[in-house]
N, C-alpha and C positions, 0 to 999 in steps of 0.2 A: 561441421558446426553450424548451427542456425544463427540467423540474424538477431541482434538485440531487439527487444520489443520497445515501441515508443512509450514514453512515460509522460503522463499528464499529472501535474501537481495541483492539488486542490488548494484554494486560497488559505485555508487553515494551516496546511502543511508549510506553505511558503512563509507565513507569519512565524510559525514555530521555528523554522529553520534559521530565520534572521537572528535568533538569540544565540546561535552557536558561533564559535570563533570561525573566522574565514577559512582557515585550513581544514577544520572539521567539515564545514559546509561543502567545500570542494571535493573532499573524499567521498562524502555521502552521495552527492549528485553524480559523481563519476561512477560510483558503484551501481547506482540505479540505472545509469545509461547502458550498462553492459549486461543486464539481465536478459536471458534468452528464455525460450519456451521450456527447455529442459530444466533450467534453474527455477523458474516460477512454479513448476509442478511439484518440486521438492519442498517448497515453502509450506509449512503447516497452516491450517485454518485456526481461527479463534474458536472458542466454544461459547455456547449460550446465545444471547441476543445478537451477538456480532459474528455469528458463524459464517457469514458471507465474506468476511474480511480475512486476509492472510496476515500473519505476523512475521515480518522479515527482520532478522537480527543483523546489526552492523556495529561491531564494538560493544559499547555499553548501552547502545540505543536500540529501541524497537520502532519499527515503521509499520503502520497499519495500511494495507493496500488491498486492492481488488484486481484480479486478472479478469478482464471483461468476458473473455470467451467462456470461462467456467461459471462466473457469477451470473451471466445472462441466462445460461442454460439451466442452472440449478435454482436460482433465487429471484429471478426477475419479477414474478408475481407477488412474492412476499414483501420485497423491499421497495418496489417501485422506483428503481434507480434511473435517473435521467442521464447518467454518464455513459451507459452502455447503449450504443446504437447498433442495430442488427447488421448493418453493412460494414462496421468498423469495430470488430471484437478483439482483434489481436493487439491489445494495448494493456497497459497497467495504469491504474489511477491510484495515486498516493494520497492518503487522507490525513495522516497524523504521524508525528515523530516526537519522541521524548525519551528520557531514561525509563527503564523498565518499570520501577515502582510508581513513578508519577503518571505514566501513560495508563497503566491498568487502574489506578485509583480514579483518574478522570473518567475513564470509560465506565466504571462502576457507578459513578455519580449520575451518569446520563440515563441509566436504565429506568 
């Protein structure tokens, strides 16, 4: 079994997570800490403008994240992401969390 990937939380994600009850927060953070290479490769990508992000489901919530190794190789020129450094690609960057309808509605407004 492979090692869990390091998880970097974007400031937007941290603000959104503060709205959750403490028990839910702990479950979510713990689940994120145990994601391995094999796990992240099974997580599907979003479609459309945000196709560089993966959508991870935990309970009734969706988490939008990027796995830097895949994102850097596939999308670096299109999205100009500063979170992916060439020498440190084996990591996950978590961008957003919310209930499914709210998260997709918010993402559609940003297009």
